C-alpha positions as CSV (number, residue, x, y, z in Angstrom):
1,M,-7.5,-4.9,-28.6
2,A,-6.9,-4.6,-24.8
3,S,-9.9,-3.8,-22.7
4,T,-9.8,-0.7,-20.5
5,N,-11.9,0.0,-17.5
6,A,-13.2,3.4,-16.5
7,C,-10.3,3.9,-14.0
8,D,-7.8,4.0,-16.9
9,T,-9.4,7.2,-18.3
10,C,-10.3,8.8,-14.9
11,N,-9.0,12.2,-14.0
12,N,-8.7,10.9,-10.4
13,L,-6.1,8.3,-11.3
14,V,-2.6,9.4,-10.2
15,Y,0.7,7.7,-10.0
16,D,1.9,7.1,-6.5
17,E,5.7,6.9,-6.5
18,E,5.9,5.3,-3.1
19,L,3.6,2.4,-4.1
20,E,4.9,2.5,-7.7
21,E,1.4,2.2,-9.1
22,Y,-1.6,4.2,-10.1
23,V,-4.2,4.9,-7.4
24,C,-7.5,6.7,-7.2
25,D,-6.9,10.1,-5.6
26,M,-10.4,10.7,-4.2
27,D,-10.7,12.3,-0.8
28,L,-13.3,10.0,0.8
29,D,-14.2,9.8,4.4
30,E,-15.0,6.4,6.1
31,D,-18.8,6.8,5.4
32,D,-18.3,7.6,1.7
33,L,-15.9,4.6,1.4
34,A,-18.3,2.3,3.2
35,R,-21.2,3.4,0.9
36,L,-19.1,2.8,-2.2
37,Y,-18.0,-0.7,-1.2
38,S,-21.4,-1.8,0.1
39,S,-23.4,-0.5,-3.0
40,H,-24.0,-2.2,-6.3
41,Y,-22.8,0.6,-8.6
42,K,-22.3,-0.5,-12.2
43,E,-20.0,2.5,-12.7
44,C,-17.9,4.5,-10.2
45,P,-19.9,7.6,-9.1
46,Y,-16.7,9.6,-8.7
47,Y,-15.5,9.0,-12.3
48,Q,-14.3,12.2,-14.0
49,S,-13.2,12.0,-17.6
50,D,-9.6,13.2,-18.4
51,N,-10.7,13.8,-22.0
52,E,-11.1,17.6,-22.1
53,Y,-13.0,17.4,-25.5
54,E,-15.6,15.1,-23.9
55,V,-15.9,17.4,-20.9
56,V,-16.7,20.5,-23.0
57,K,-18.5,18.8,-25.8
58,H,-21.9,19.7,-24.3
59,Q,-20.9,23.4,-24.4
60,A,-20.8,23.4,-28.2
61,F,-24.5,23.0,-28.6
């Protein structure tokens, strides 16, 4: 089974036709980007699941 990282299931991952690859489509300014690269996050703080069932699961209860 192939391993996947969180980027593979992130709603912010979009295909860039010019680069011909998937890129993270977050609107970050220089300060946000510097904080992200200089921190020691275990997971991306900007991750948004593209699984709509997971997103609304908490509303069922």
